[in-house]
py3Dmol code that shows the C-alpha trace and the ligand (Angstrom):
import py3Dmol

protein = """\
ATOM      1  CA  UNK A   1     -59.835  -2.498   3.888  1.00  0.00           C
ATOM      2  CA  UNK A   2     -60.473  -1.005   7.374  1.00  0.00           C
ATOM      3  CA  UNK A   3     -58.177  -2.039  10.194  1.00  0.00           C
ATOM      4  CA  UNK A   4     -59.776  -4.646  12.432  1.00  0.00           C
ATOM      5  CA  UNK A   5     -59.761  -5.322  16.137  1.00  0.00           C
ATOM      6  CA  UNK A   6     -60.336  -8.572  17.974  1.00  0.00           C
ATOM      7  CA  UNK A   7     -62.919  -7.459  20.534  1.00  0.00           C
ATOM      8  CA  UNK A   8     -65.515  -9.365  22.575  1.00  0.00           C
ATOM      9  CA  UNK A   9     -64.292 -12.592  20.991  1.00  0.00           C
ATOM     10  CA  UNK A  10     -64.807 -11.531  17.371  1.00  0.00           C
ATOM     11  CA  UNK A  11     -63.181  -9.514  14.604  1.00  0.00           C
ATOM     12  CA  UNK A  12     -64.804  -6.104  14.178  1.00  0.00           C
ATOM     13  CA  UNK A  13     -63.751  -2.905  12.391  1.00  0.00           C
ATOM     14  CA  UNK A  14     -61.414  -1.018  14.747  1.00  0.00           C
ATOM     15  CA  UNK A  15     -63.768   1.973  14.971  1.00  0.00           C
ATOM     16  CA  UNK A  16     -66.516  -0.245  16.407  1.00  0.00           C
ATOM     17  CA  UNK A  17     -64.363  -1.522  19.299  1.00  0.00           C
ATOM     18  CA  UNK A  18     -65.309   0.770  22.199  1.00  0.00           C
ATOM     19  CA  UNK A  19     -65.434   0.376  25.972  1.00  0.00           C
ATOM     20  CA  UNK A  20     -67.573   2.158  28.585  1.00  0.00           C
ATOM     21  CA  UNK A  21     -66.290   4.933  30.811  1.00  0.00           C
ATOM     22  CA  UNK A  22     -66.917   2.910  33.987  1.00  0.00           C
ATOM     23  CA  UNK A  23     -64.641   0.046  32.876  1.00  0.00           C
ATOM     24  CA  UNK A  24     -62.667  -0.868  35.997  1.00  0.00           C
ATOM     25  CA  UNK A  25     -59.229  -1.055  34.331  1.00  0.00           C
ATOM     26  CA  UNK A  26     -59.517   2.467  32.945  1.00  0.00           C
ATOM     27  CA  UNK A  27     -59.614   3.751  36.524  1.00  0.00           C
ATOM     28  CA  UNK A  28     -57.133   1.525  38.343  1.00  0.00           C
ATOM     29  CA  UNK A  29     -54.509   0.443  35.795  1.00  0.00           C
ATOM     30  CA  UNK A  30     -55.139  -3.251  36.418  1.00  0.00           C
ATOM     31  CA  UNK A  31     -54.778  -4.374  32.809  1.00  0.00           C
ATOM     32  CA  UNK A  32     -51.812  -6.017  31.103  1.00  0.00           C
ATOM     33  CA  UNK A  33     -50.619  -5.581  27.550  1.00  0.00           C
ATOM     34  CA  UNK A  34     -48.045  -6.634  24.994  1.00  0.00           C
ATOM     35  CA  UNK A  35     -46.275  -4.922  22.138  1.00  0.00           C
ATOM     36  CA  UNK A  36     -45.569  -7.256  19.233  1.00  0.00           C
ATOM     37  CA  UNK A  37     -43.815  -6.361  16.020  1.00  0.00           C
ATOM     38  CA  UNK A  38     -44.876  -7.334  12.539  1.00  0.00           C
ATOM     39  CA  UNK A  39     -41.934  -6.827  10.180  1.00  0.00           C
ATOM     40  CA  UNK A  40     -42.433  -6.300   6.463  1.00  0.00           C
ATOM     41  CA  UNK A  41     -40.157  -8.214   4.102  1.00  0.00           C
ATOM     42  CA  UNK A  42     -40.335  -6.348   0.785  1.00  0.00           C
ATOM     43  CA  UNK A  43     -38.607  -9.068  -1.278  1.00  0.00           C
ATOM     44  CA  UNK A  44     -40.821 -11.852  -0.015  1.00  0.00           C
ATOM     45  CA  UNK A  45     -43.916  -9.605   0.195  1.00  0.00           C
ATOM     46  CA  UNK A  46     -44.508 -11.087   3.619  1.00  0.00           C
ATOM     47  CA  UNK A  47     -45.065  -9.879   7.181  1.00  0.00           C
ATOM     48  CA  UNK A  48     -43.390 -11.829   9.962  1.00  0.00           C
ATOM     49  CA  UNK A  49     -44.659 -11.554  13.537  1.00  0.00           C
ATOM     50  CA  UNK A  50     -41.671 -11.852  15.838  1.00  0.00           C
ATOM     51  CA  UNK A  51     -41.572 -14.220  18.837  1.00  0.00           C
ATOM     52  CA  UNK A  52     -45.355 -14.280  19.102  1.00  0.00           C
ATOM     53  CA  UNK A  53     -45.331 -17.207  21.525  1.00  0.00           C
ATOM     54  CA  UNK A  54     -42.966 -15.481  23.943  1.00  0.00           C
ATOM     55  CA  UNK A  55     -45.045 -12.311  23.969  1.00  0.00           C
ATOM     56  CA  UNK A  56     -48.244 -14.215  24.781  1.00  0.00           C
ATOM     57  CA  UNK A  57     -46.511 -16.321  27.416  1.00  0.00           C
ATOM     58  CA  UNK A  58     -45.475 -13.059  29.119  1.00  0.00           C
ATOM     59  CA  UNK A  59     -49.015 -11.691  28.756  1.00  0.00           C
ATOM     60  CA  UNK A  60     -50.500 -14.764  30.430  1.00  0.00           C
ATOM     61  CA  UNK A  61     -47.968 -14.469  33.282  1.00  0.00           C
ATOM     62  CA  UNK A  62     -49.207 -10.911  33.822  1.00  0.00           C
ATOM     63  CA  UNK A  63     -52.817 -12.182  33.715  1.00  0.00           C
ATOM     64  CA  UNK A  64     -52.008 -14.628  36.483  1.00  0.00           C
ATOM     65  CA  UNK A  65     -50.708 -11.820  38.655  1.00  0.00           C
ATOM     66  CA  UNK A  66     -53.823  -9.756  37.970  1.00  0.00           C
ATOM     67  CA  UNK A  67     -56.143 -12.733  38.562  1.00  0.00           C
ATOM     68  CA  UNK A  68     -57.397 -12.572  34.986  1.00  0.00           C
ATOM     69  CA  UNK A  69     -58.410 -15.965  33.592  1.00  0.00           C
ATOM     70  CA  UNK A  70     -58.639 -15.637  29.826  1.00  0.00           C
ATOM     71  CA  UNK A  71     -60.461 -18.340  27.868  1.00  0.00           C
ATOM     72  CA  UNK A  72     -57.495 -18.541  25.448  1.00  0.00           C
ATOM     73  CA  UNK A  73     -54.265 -20.526  25.371  1.00  0.00           C
ATOM     74  CA  UNK A  74     -50.996 -19.090  24.033  1.00  0.00           C
ATOM     75  CA  UNK A  75     -51.721 -20.964  20.782  1.00  0.00           C
ATOM     76  CA  UNK A  76     -55.227 -19.450  20.514  1.00  0.00           C
ATOM     77  CA  UNK A  77     -53.780 -15.971  21.037  1.00  0.00           C
ATOM     78  CA  UNK A  78     -51.101 -16.540  18.385  1.00  0.00           C
ATOM     79  CA  UNK A  79     -53.688 -17.785  15.896  1.00  0.00           C
ATOM     80  CA  UNK A  80     -56.123 -14.961  16.425  1.00  0.00           C
ATOM     81  CA  UNK A  81     -53.275 -12.446  16.062  1.00  0.00           C
ATOM     82  CA  UNK A  82     -52.247 -13.909  12.716  1.00  0.00           C
ATOM     83  CA  UNK A  83     -55.872 -13.701  11.571  1.00  0.00           C
ATOM     84  CA  UNK A  84     -56.176 -10.113  12.829  1.00  0.00           C
ATOM     85  CA  UNK A  85     -53.079  -8.986  10.925  1.00  0.00           C
ATOM     86  CA  UNK A  86     -54.224 -10.866   7.803  1.00  0.00           C
ATOM     87  CA  UNK A  87     -57.625  -9.168   7.922  1.00  0.00           C
ATOM     88  CA  UNK A  88     -56.134  -5.721   8.493  1.00  0.00           C
ATOM     89  CA  UNK A  89     -54.223  -6.039   5.213  1.00  0.00           C
ATOM     90  CA  UNK A  90     -51.209  -3.805   5.916  1.00  0.00           C
ATOM     91  CA  UNK A  91     -48.005  -4.253   3.905  1.00  0.00           C
ATOM     92  CA  UNK A  92     -45.533  -2.365   6.096  1.00  0.00           C
ATOM     93  CA  UNK A  93     -43.960  -2.583   9.554  1.00  0.00           C
ATOM     94  CA  UNK A  94     -46.626  -3.079  12.195  1.00  0.00           C
ATOM     95  CA  UNK A  95     -47.264  -3.105  15.877  1.00  0.00           C
ATOM     96  CA  UNK A  96     -49.832  -5.386  17.509  1.00  0.00           C
ATOM     97  CA  UNK A  97     -51.289  -4.283  20.832  1.00  0.00           C
ATOM     98  CA  UNK A  98     -53.081  -7.038  22.773  1.00  0.00           C
ATOM     99  CA  UNK A  99     -54.543  -6.102  26.154  1.00  0.00           C
ATOM    100  CA  UNK A 100     -56.248  -8.132  28.889  1.00  0.00           C
ATOM    101  CA  UNK A 101     -58.334  -6.032  31.269  1.00  0.00           C
ATOM    102  CA  UNK A 102     -60.951  -5.926  33.990  1.00  0.00           C
ATOM    103  CA  UNK A 103     -64.025  -5.270  31.907  1.00  0.00           C
ATOM    104  CA  UNK A 104     -66.612  -4.949  34.713  1.00  0.00           C
ATOM    105  CA  UNK A 105     -68.218  -1.526  34.698  1.00  0.00           C
ATOM    106  CA  UNK A 106     -67.792  -1.175  38.444  1.00  0.00           C
ATOM    107  CA  UNK A 107     -65.752   1.115  40.648  1.00  0.00           C
ATOM    108  CA  UNK A 108     -63.572  -0.027  43.559  1.00  0.00           C
ATOM    109  CA  UNK A 109     -59.837  -0.718  43.464  1.00  0.00           C
ATOM    110  CA  UNK A 110     -59.194  -4.469  43.543  1.00  0.00           C
ATOM    111  CA  UNK A 111     -58.327  -7.482  41.443  1.00  0.00           C
ATOM    112  CA  UNK A 112     -60.993  -9.935  42.654  1.00  0.00           C
ATOM    113  CA  UNK A 113     -64.702 -10.145  41.779  1.00  0.00           C
ATOM    114  CA  UNK A 114     -64.334  -8.492  38.384  1.00  0.00           C
ATOM    115  CA  UNK A 115     -65.020  -9.788  34.878  1.00  0.00           C
ATOM    116  CA  UNK A 116     -62.097  -9.773  32.473  1.00  0.00           C
ATOM    117  CA  UNK A 117     -61.847  -9.495  28.711  1.00  0.00           C
ATOM    118  CA  UNK A 118     -59.195  -9.350  26.001  1.00  0.00           C
ATOM    119  CA  UNK A 119     -58.742  -7.277  22.874  1.00  0.00           C
ATOM    120  CA  UNK A 120     -56.060  -6.783  20.260  1.00  0.00           C
ATOM    121  CA  UNK A 121     -55.571  -4.364  17.401  1.00  0.00           C
ATOM    122  CA  UNK A 122     -52.854  -3.645  14.883  1.00  0.00           C
ATOM    123  CA  UNK A 123     -51.437  -0.349  13.628  1.00  0.00           C
ATOM    124  CA  UNK A 124     -48.694   0.537  11.143  1.00  0.00           C
ATOM    125  CA  UNK A 125     -45.638   1.692  13.098  1.00  0.00           C
ATOM    126  CA  UNK A 126     -42.166   2.560  11.838  1.00  0.00           C
ATOM    127  CA  UNK A 127     -39.320   3.820  13.995  1.00  0.00           C
ATOM    128  CA  UNK A 128     -40.056   4.237  17.736  1.00  0.00           C
ATOM    129  CA  UNK A 129     -37.241   6.701  18.506  1.00  0.00           C
ATOM    130  CA  UNK A 130     -36.692   9.100  15.639  1.00  0.00           C
ATOM    131  CA  UNK A 131     -32.888   9.417  15.822  1.00  0.00           C
ATOM    132  CA  UNK A 132     -29.986   7.378  14.408  1.00  0.00           C
ATOM    133  CA  UNK A 133     -28.142   7.867  17.687  1.00  0.00           C
ATOM    134  CA  UNK A 134     -30.380   8.924  20.531  1.00  0.00           C
ATOM    135  CA  UNK A 135     -29.681  11.242  23.438  1.00  0.00           C
ATOM    136  CA  UNK A 136     -30.512   9.837  26.849  1.00  0.00           C
ATOM    137  CA  UNK A 137     -30.805  11.460  30.236  1.00  0.00           C
ATOM    138  CA  UNK A 138     -30.671   9.718  33.600  1.00  0.00           C
ATOM    139  CA  UNK A 139     -34.090  10.287  35.116  1.00  0.00           C
ATOM    140  CA  UNK A 140     -34.924  11.830  38.462  1.00  0.00           C
ATOM    141  CA  UNK A 141     -37.653   9.149  38.650  1.00  0.00           C
ATOM    142  CA  UNK A 142     -36.575   5.741  39.976  1.00  0.00           C
ATOM    143  CA  UNK A 143     -37.763   2.477  38.435  1.00  0.00           C
ATOM    144  CA  UNK A 144     -40.331   0.824  40.703  1.00  0.00           C
ATOM    145  CA  UNK A 145     -39.169  -2.397  42.357  1.00  0.00           C
ATOM    146  CA  UNK A 146     -40.887  -5.747  42.688  1.00  0.00           C
ATOM    147  CA  UNK A 147     -42.157  -5.066  46.194  1.00  0.00           C
ATOM    148  CA  UNK A 148     -44.110  -2.024  45.033  1.00  0.00           C
ATOM    149  CA  UNK A 149     -45.381  -3.397  41.782  1.00  0.00           C
ATOM    150  CA  UNK A 150     -44.287  -5.881  39.138  1.00  0.00           C
ATOM    151  CA  UNK A 151     -41.432  -4.654  36.926  1.00  0.00           C
ATOM    152  CA  UNK A 152     -41.383  -7.974  35.097  1.00  0.00           C
ATOM    153  CA  UNK A 153     -44.870  -7.578  33.657  1.00  0.00           C
ATOM    154  CA  UNK A 154     -46.435  -5.051  31.333  1.00  0.00           C
ATOM    155  CA  UNK A 155     -49.220  -4.009  33.706  1.00  0.00           C
ATOM    156  CA  UNK A 156     -50.762  -0.785  32.410  1.00  0.00           C
ATOM    157  CA  UNK A 157     -50.795   1.222  35.662  1.00  0.00           C
ATOM    158  CA  UNK A 158     -47.054   0.763  36.069  1.00  0.00           C
ATOM    159  CA  UNK A 159     -46.436   2.756  32.926  1.00  0.00           C
ATOM    160  CA  UNK A 160     -47.003   5.980  34.860  1.00  0.00           C
ATOM    161  CA  UNK A 161     -43.428   5.361  36.085  1.00  0.00           C
ATOM    162  CA  UNK A 162     -42.238   5.240  32.454  1.00  0.00           C
ATOM    163  CA  UNK A 163     -44.431   8.179  31.411  1.00  0.00           C
ATOM    164  CA  UNK A 164     -43.039  10.446  34.150  1.00  0.00           C
ATOM    165  CA  UNK A 165     -39.496   9.585  33.078  1.00  0.00           C
ATOM    166  CA  UNK A 166     -40.103   9.826  29.316  1.00  0.00           C
ATOM    167  CA  UNK A 167     -41.773  13.240  29.452  1.00  0.00           C
ATOM    168  CA  UNK A 168     -39.139  14.584  31.824  1.00  0.00           C
ATOM    169  CA  UNK A 169     -36.461  13.378  29.357  1.00  0.00           C
ATOM    170  CA  UNK A 170     -38.174  14.933  26.324  1.00  0.00           C
ATOM    171  CA  UNK A 171     -38.809  18.227  28.131  1.00  0.00           C
ATOM    172  CA  UNK A 172     -35.114  18.303  29.077  1.00  0.00           C
ATOM    173  CA  UNK A 173     -34.090  17.914  25.413  1.00  0.00           C
ATOM    174  CA  UNK A 174     -33.307  14.160  25.400  1.00  0.00           C
ATOM    175  CA  UNK A 175     -34.895  11.420  23.311  1.00  0.00           C
ATOM    176  CA  UNK A 176     -35.195   8.845  26.083  1.00  0.00           C
ATOM    177  CA  UNK A 177     -34.832   8.404  29.846  1.00  0.00           C
ATOM    178  CA  UNK A 178     -32.625   5.943  31.680  1.00  0.00           C
ATOM    179  CA  UNK A 179     -34.137   4.988  35.021  1.00  0.00           C
ATOM    180  CA  UNK A 180     -32.043   3.895  37.989  1.00  0.00           C
ATOM    181  CA  UNK A 181     -33.155   1.388  40.601  1.00  0.00           C
ATOM    182  CA  UNK A 182     -34.047   2.554  44.086  1.00  0.00           C
ATOM    183  CA  UNK A 183     -30.459   1.868  45.204  1.00  0.00           C
ATOM    184  CA  UNK A 184     -29.026   3.864  42.297  1.00  0.00           C
ATOM    185  CA  UNK A 185     -27.996   1.167  39.820  1.00  0.00           C
ATOM    186  CA  UNK A 186     -28.875   1.338  36.139  1.00  0.00           C
ATOM    187  CA  UNK A 187     -32.221  -0.308  35.369  1.00  0.00           C
ATOM    188  CA  UNK A 188     -33.598   0.474  31.901  1.00  0.00           C
ATOM    189  CA  UNK A 189     -35.210   2.976  29.534  1.00  0.00           C
ATOM    190  CA  UNK A 190     -38.875   3.992  29.752  1.00  0.00           C
ATOM    191  CA  UNK A 191     -39.775   1.227  27.298  1.00  0.00           C
ATOM    192  CA  UNK A 192     -36.461  -0.453  26.496  1.00  0.00           C
ATOM    193  CA  UNK A 193     -33.660  -2.461  28.054  1.00  0.00           C
ATOM    194  CA  UNK A 194     -30.134  -1.061  27.957  1.00  0.00           C
ATOM    195  CA  UNK A 195     -26.809  -2.647  26.948  1.00  0.00           C
ATOM    196  CA  UNK A 196     -23.295  -1.255  27.292  1.00  0.00           C
ATOM    197  CA  UNK A 197     -20.104  -2.430  25.601  1.00  0.00           C
ATOM    198  CA  UNK A 198     -17.321  -2.660  28.196  1.00  0.00           C
ATOM    199  CA  UNK A 199     -13.983  -4.396  27.474  1.00  0.00           C
ATOM    200  CA  UNK A 200     -15.396  -5.927  24.282  1.00  0.00           C
ATOM    201  CA  UNK A 201     -18.279  -7.625  26.122  1.00  0.00           C
ATOM    202  CA  UNK A 202     -21.928  -6.731  26.419  1.00  0.00           C
ATOM    203  CA  UNK A 203     -23.064  -5.720  29.885  1.00  0.00           C
ATOM    204  CA  UNK A 204     -26.747  -5.348  30.778  1.00  0.00           C
ATOM    205  CA  UNK A 205     -28.675  -4.959  34.052  1.00  0.00           C
ATOM    206  CA  UNK A 206     -29.843  -8.224  35.624  1.00  0.00           C
ATOM    207  CA  UNK A 207     -33.377  -9.302  36.577  1.00  0.00           C
ATOM    208  CA  UNK A 208     -32.702  -8.101  40.141  1.00  0.00           C
ATOM    209  CA  UNK A 209     -32.229  -4.555  38.832  1.00  0.00           C
ATOM    210  CA  UNK A 210     -36.023  -4.188  38.435  1.00  0.00           C
ATOM    211  CA  UNK A 211     -35.985  -4.624  34.675  1.00  0.00           C
ATOM    212  CA  UNK A 212     -38.678  -5.937  32.397  1.00  0.00           C
ATOM    213  CA  UNK A 213     -36.915  -8.994  31.010  1.00  0.00           C
ATOM    214  CA  UNK A 214     -37.294  -7.948  27.391  1.00  0.00           C
ATOM    215  CA  UNK A 215     -37.812 -10.415  24.587  1.00  0.00           C
ATOM    216  CA  UNK A 216     -35.517  -8.273  22.434  1.00  0.00           C
ATOM    217  CA  UNK A 217     -32.941  -8.314  25.253  1.00  0.00           C
ATOM    218  CA  UNK A 218     -33.002 -12.133  25.205  1.00  0.00           C
ATOM    219  CA  UNK A 219     -32.786 -12.153  21.416  1.00  0.00           C
ATOM    220  CA  UNK A 220     -29.763  -9.840  21.435  1.00  0.00           C
ATOM    221  CA  UNK A 221     -27.962 -11.905  24.102  1.00  0.00           C
ATOM    222  CA  UNK A 222     -28.458 -15.002  21.936  1.00  0.00           C
ATOM    223  CA  UNK A 223     -27.506 -13.334  18.636  1.00  0.00           C
ATOM    224  CA  UNK A 224     -24.414 -11.674  20.133  1.00  0.00           C
ATOM    225  CA  UNK A 225     -23.221 -15.067  21.359  1.00  0.00           C
ATOM    226  CA  UNK A 226     -24.117 -17.164  18.295  1.00  0.00           C
ATOM    227  CA  UNK A 227     -23.403 -14.702  15.500  1.00  0.00           C
ATOM    228  CA  UNK A 228     -20.654 -12.441  16.891  1.00  0.00           C
ATOM    229  CA  UNK A 229     -19.108 -14.686  19.566  1.00  0.00           C
ATOM    230  CA  UNK A 230     -19.696 -11.947  22.150  1.00  0.00           C
ATOM    231  CA  UNK A 231     -20.647 -12.809  25.694  1.00  0.00           C
ATOM    232  CA  UNK A 232     -23.189 -10.819  27.741  1.00  0.00           C
ATOM    233  CA  UNK A 233     -22.699 -10.193  31.452  1.00  0.00           C
ATOM    234  CA  UNK A 234     -25.907  -9.591  33.419  1.00  0.00           C
ATOM    235  CA  UNK A 235     -25.019  -7.585  36.527  1.00  0.00           C
ATOM    236  CA  UNK A 236     -25.627  -4.370  38.463  1.00  0.00           C
ATOM    237  CA  UNK A 237     -24.250  -1.366  36.600  1.00  0.00           C
ATOM    238  CA  UNK A 238     -23.000   1.783  38.309  1.00  0.00           C
ATOM    239  CA  UNK A 239     -24.288   5.091  36.948  1.00  0.00           C
ATOM    240  CA  UNK A 240     -20.705   6.156  36.107  1.00  0.00           C
ATOM    241  CA  UNK A 241     -20.211   3.127  33.875  1.00  0.00           C
ATOM    242  CA  UNK A 242     -22.810   4.635  31.531  1.00  0.00           C
ATOM    243  CA  UNK A 243     -20.505   7.526  30.697  1.00  0.00           C
ATOM    244  CA  UNK A 244     -17.324   5.517  30.143  1.00  0.00           C
ATOM    245  CA  UNK A 245     -18.850   2.666  28.078  1.00  0.00           C
ATOM    246  CA  UNK A 246     -17.393   2.246  24.562  1.00  0.00           C
ATOM    247  CA  UNK A 247     -20.860   1.750  23.117  1.00  0.00           C
ATOM    248  CA  UNK A 248     -24.414   1.800  24.417  1.00  0.00           C
ATOM    249  CA  UNK A 249     -27.767   0.870  22.924  1.00  0.00           C
ATOM    250  CA  UNK A 250     -31.398   0.297  23.846  1.00  0.00           C
ATOM    251  CA  UNK A 251     -33.514  -2.723  22.885  1.00  0.00           C
ATOM    252  CA  UNK A 252     -37.254  -3.294  22.681  1.00  0.00           C
ATOM    253  CA  UNK A 253     -39.821  -4.830  20.367  1.00  0.00           C
ATOM    254  CA  UNK A 254     -40.953  -1.391  19.189  1.00  0.00           C
ATOM    255  CA  UNK A 255     -37.492   0.235  19.441  1.00  0.00           C
ATOM    256  CA  UNK A 256     -35.474  -2.715  18.021  1.00  0.00           C
ATOM    257  CA  UNK A 257     -31.739  -1.946  18.460  1.00  0.00           C
ATOM    258  CA  UNK A 258     -31.359   1.780  19.075  1.00  0.00           C
ATOM    259  CA  UNK A 259     -27.818   3.184  19.318  1.00  0.00           C
ATOM    260  CA  UNK A 260     -27.196   5.757  22.063  1.00  0.00           C
ATOM    261  CA  UNK A 261     -25.007   8.716  21.028  1.00  0.00           C
ATOM    262  CA  UNK A 262     -24.885  10.520  24.359  1.00  0.00           C
ATOM    263  CA  UNK A 263     -25.986  10.199  27.963  1.00  0.00           C
ATOM    264  CA  UNK A 264     -26.402  13.279  30.190  1.00  0.00           C
ATOM    265  CA  UNK A 265     -24.628  15.313  27.455  1.00  0.00           C
ATOM    266  CA  UNK A 266     -21.540  13.093  27.519  1.00  0.00           C
ATOM    267  CA  UNK A 267     -20.572  11.524  24.194  1.00  0.00           C
ATOM    268  CA  UNK A 268     -20.548   7.717  24.218  1.00  0.00           C
ATOM    269  CA  UNK A 269     -17.402   6.283  22.591  1.00  0.00           C
ATOM    270  CA  UNK A 270     -16.568   8.526  19.644  1.00  0.00           C
ATOM    271  CA  UNK A 271     -20.189   9.554  19.182  1.00  0.00           C
ATOM    272  CA  UNK A 272     -20.712   7.315  16.152  1.00  0.00           C
ATOM    273  CA  UNK A 273     -22.679   4.057  16.031  1.00  0.00           C
ATOM    274  CA  UNK A 274     -20.195   1.603  17.570  1.00  0.00           C
ATOM    275  CA  UNK A 275     -19.005  -1.461  15.584  1.00  0.00           C
ATOM    276  CA  UNK A 276     -20.706  -4.023  17.833  1.00  0.00           C
ATOM    277  CA  UNK A 277     -23.960  -2.038  17.982  1.00  0.00           C
ATOM    278  CA  UNK A 278     -23.931  -1.658  14.183  1.00  0.00           C
ATOM    279  CA  UNK A 279     -23.416  -5.383  13.623  1.00  0.00           C
ATOM    280  CA  UNK A 280     -26.169  -6.289  16.087  1.00  0.00           C
ATOM    281  CA  UNK A 281     -28.567  -3.863  14.407  1.00  0.00           C
ATOM    282  CA  UNK A 282     -27.938  -5.570  11.068  1.00  0.00           C
ATOM    283  CA  UNK A 283     -28.137  -9.142  12.399  1.00  0.00           C
ATOM    284  CA  UNK A 284     -31.319  -8.327  14.351  1.00  0.00           C
ATOM    285  CA  UNK A 285     -32.967  -6.669  11.344  1.00  0.00           C
ATOM    286  CA  UNK A 286     -32.283  -9.731   9.175  1.00  0.00           C
ATOM    287  CA  UNK A 287     -33.616 -12.097  11.824  1.00  0.00           C
ATOM    288  CA  UNK A 288     -36.903 -10.209  12.464  1.00  0.00           C
ATOM    289  CA  UNK A 289     -37.641  -9.905   8.726  1.00  0.00           C
ATOM    290  CA  UNK A 290     -37.311 -13.656   8.242  1.00  0.00           C
ATOM    291  CA  UNK A 291     -34.090 -13.371   6.238  1.00  0.00           C
ATOM    292  CA  UNK A 292     -32.034 -15.675   8.449  1.00  0.00           C
ATOM    293  CA  UNK A 293     -33.192 -19.317   8.116  1.00  0.00           C
ATOM    294  CA  UNK A 294     -31.449 -20.238  11.374  1.00  0.00           C
ATOM    295  CA  UNK A 295     -33.959 -18.194  13.365  1.00  0.00           C
ATOM    296  CA  UNK A 296     -37.043 -18.630  11.198  1.00  0.00           C
ATOM    297  CA  UNK A 297     -38.840 -20.461  14.013  1.00  0.00           C
ATOM    298  CA  UNK A 298     -39.076 -17.064  15.793  1.00  0.00           C
ATOM    299  CA  UNK A 299     -40.969 -15.612  12.804  1.00  0.00           C
ATOM    300  CA  UNK A 300     -44.645 -16.292  12.074  1.00  0.00           C
ATOM    301  CA  UNK A 301     -45.627 -15.478   8.462  1.00  0.00           C
ATOM    302  CA  UNK A 302     -48.963 -13.717   8.098  1.00  0.00           C
ATOM    303  CA  UNK A 303     -49.754 -13.344   4.401  1.00  0.00           C
ATOM    304  CA  UNK A 304     -51.232 -16.463   2.789  1.00  0.00           C
ATOM    305  CA  UNK A 305     -49.470 -17.389  -0.473  1.00  0.00           C
TER     306      UNK A 305
END
"""
ligand_1 = """\
16
LIG
N -38.706 -2.340 29.459
C -39.927 -1.777 29.417
C -40.394 -0.954 30.573
C -40.749 -1.968 28.298
O -41.970 -1.417 28.246
C -40.268 -2.730 27.202
C -41.119 -2.920 25.982
N -41.952 -4.038 26.096
C -38.982 -3.305 27.294
C -38.227 -3.078 28.445
C -38.433 -4.170 26.203
O -39.132 -5.395 26.165
P -39.327 -6.200 24.793
O -37.987 -6.383 24.210
O -39.948 -7.480 25.235
O -40.229 -5.374 23.943
"""
view = py3Dmol.view(width=600, height=400)
view.addModel(protein, "pdb")
view.setStyle({"model": 0}, {"cartoon": {"style": "trace"}})
view.addModel(ligand_1, "xyz")
view.setStyle({"model": 1}, {"stick": {}})
view.zoomTo()
view.show()
C-alpha cells in the first residue's frame, strides 16, 4: 500500500502530490503547519492520533494570522486525517504533517491577494532525538519575539530561527539548542518546550517568554498535577537556573518527553534520568498510546475493527 497524501482536496499517492516552483509560500515562508503524532499500540493493534483537535485549532489560528481561509472546519480536518492515516496503512509510530499555504504561483512578498490550499501527509517516525539523555547547548541565536513574528504559531518561515540554532548546536557537539529570549531569559528548544525541576516543582517558561505554547507542554502540566501531584510554575527563567536544576527535560509532539543529561557541558542533577522526568515519561507514554482510560478522549483511534 503506497503512502497517501491529502492534496487538492483528494487522497492521492504521496508521490503524485507535487507543487510548482513559483508557489508563493516556497519563496516567502508564509505557510503554517502542524506536527501530529500517531502512536502505535501493539497490544490493541491500534494507532491513536494524539490531541488532533488541539493541533488543528492551533493550525487554524495560524491560518487566521496568515489570512488563509481554508474551506475546512477543525472537525473536517480531524476526519480527513483519520482517513489519510487509515489509507496509508502503517502499523508503527507515525507523524502527520498538515500544511496550509499560499498556493498562487505568483511572486511578491505579501499575505493578501493570494490563493491558499491545504495538504497533509503521514510518515513513519520513531524517536526525534536519538539519545536517552540529550546534551543541550544555549544558542547564540535568540528566539524571535511576538513583535517580529509570531512565536505562538507554527509559521514555516519562522523555522529559520530554529534551524540556525539546531545546526549550530549539532555542529558544536550537542543534540539540541536552548534559545534565550531577546532579554536573555530561557525560551525553548528549536522544536520543543523546556521544563526544569526546582525545589520539587516543575518550572517552565511562560507565554511571555516567546514560546510556542506546546500541546505536549499543556499535557505534561496536566499530567504532573493529576497523576503526580506536582505543580508547574510558569515564569521567566534565568540562564543560570538551567545549570543548577535537579532535572530538566524537553517536550514536543515529535520529541515526547526527552530527558536532558547536560547543558553547556554541565551535568544536570546526577546525570541520570531524574525520578520526576522518568515518571512523566512513563505516564505520558501510556496516555498517548491509549492505555490510560482517563485520558482516552485525547486519543483518536484510526484502525477500523
Ligand atoms: N516549540 C517549537 C518551536 C516547536 O516547533 C514545537 C513543536 N511543535 C514545540 C515547541 C512543542 O509543541 P508541541 O508540544 O505542540 O508539539
